[in-house]
Phi, psi and omega in degrees: 000308177279139174284123184208139180277354178285130179300146183296330178304326183292317176295321181296314178299318181290314177296324175299312182294318174302309182300316180298320179293322181296319182285344176267357175277166174309148188299339176299325177292319178299316174301324177292316179294321183283354171276317188281318183295312180292336172300322177300313178298319179298313181293327176291322179293316176306311178301315176299315182300317177300317180297316181296322177296314178297319176297314176303324188276355175116012181280346182272179183294342181267358182073199184295125186253308184069227179249030182305317182285352174278347178256307180226114012275354189094163183285342188236142176251151176291147188214128172080313188238159181237158179089351181218086184298320183297318178291323180295316184288327177295318178297326180289323175298315183290328184291332177269009185295322178294325180291324178290324179292323179299324178298325181276352185299135183099353177293341181273353189280359175306327181285350180291335188272003182299316181298337184241006182272149179276132179053056184302332183294340176255313185287322178293311170308321181292315178302316182297314182300331180279344186294318177305317180283332173292320180292320182292316181281313188271343177250298187293306178304321180298315180296321177306307180298318177300320183292339178268349181240353180229118184290152183285353182256014174292115184301332181295344179298329181245349175207130185293170180295346182276351173090115171076006182284150182288163182291354176284351179291139183294340179294341182269001178295131182292339174292317175293317180291329172305310183293320183294313183296336178276346175089016177265108192289319190280336188293326178301315181294327176289319174301312181296323177294323181287319177303324177299313176299323179299318184289322181292319179292322179291322178290323180297314179299316185298316178297315178305306188290321179299315179296321174292326172298315182299315175298324176299313175301328180287316176303329180275357178089007183268355179216160176314137179298343179304326185284354179274353184281137181229161173286178180298325180271008168093016179272125175285086191297323179286329175290322176298310183299315181293319177297316184293340178300336180285339173293345180285350176292343174304334180289349172298342177289348179289328185277168183290337180265014187297323181289325178292317179296326177296320176296316181295318182293321180294319181296317183291317181293319176298314182295322182296329179297316179292325176294319177299312185294322178298319180293317175304316176296322179295319177297323179293324179293321178296320178300316179296319177297326182285322176296320182289325175298329181258016175054040176263124179277140179296336182294336182280352186278152177301326181223135176230114179299142183270161177056036177263148007268017187292324180291326180293318174296323181292320178294318179298313185299308188283331178292318178294315182298315178293323179298320183283330186253348185298339185260029183297336182297341178286343182254356181239129351285345177213158186296130178233116188296317180297314179297327179298308184294326178295313184288334183239008185296322176303320180289318174303312178296321177300312183295316179296321181290324179290319178298313178301321178295319179298320182280324186274316184276337186044059184285146182266156184284135184250128181282153183311318184290342184257355179296139181273105177244016181255329181299128176088357180296139180257119181273170185299323183291330180283325185284000000 
């Protein structure tokens, strides 16, 4: 976004080293960083909402907007087919489902901090209950305000003003475009600076959660025992180092095809998120069956998800539906092999790994009454 003679590889290397160093420090440092960086994001989003209200009311260069853009050009654009506007708009909506899901990825990771949180029986339920409101305010409301001040047919949403740039270019950010359309010159730079801190925070969180997942797999015997080793402060340093290696993929941005590779990785990561959500819902149903088999009432638990098991079935159905149908663009107007593998590679890998696990480990079916739901449980006196 900013013109600079310093090669992008230098910035990638600096951020990679900083994120690695932060995750090798005691978890208290991670918590401190993840308090301040999201705080900047929260303040910026609140400021943007106030800005959007003012612009919509007529403070910007375009005058009073209201809900004009919801009428012309409308909230949805036609995609792939002609002659059937309603279906074409639905296809456009469905085609971006994975990218939308990618943006929500990680909201389920609040449960990852259970093992290292103080008084988890109180802090974790409180954190989980806040997730819904954070999604509503900082995701849904933000998209709503963007939709009323940036029209869906703005060409810069898919190609920057510099011509031909990928949508990964910061100039294509709807937040940046909102400021540009309003005629506020300095705001785009401020927004991009904040977006940079958001990306750093996301990368930091991803290394943390992936390393804790890896050490958990190692303890269960599904990963090398090497990953169970920790420092005196409990940091799984081998897991952190291995997880951080994937950050080196950032150097792909140095090549001319970097934006294309980014699209591929985002597609695969987004689909993996939907598979994860479907699996989590299935695990919750299994957990509920185990509780029922042991005559344990959910009311006795520190946290009880509402409207269950109905929401779990809802989550499984739609996550599987999206996972199976999101790659329809590979079949229209004709079958494209490359697009098919990009759209379904995560699903193919998931199925192959699942089959491989069944063949190699030969796990036996565990009945609900035999399920181990006690290991790692934190009692009142421990919390």
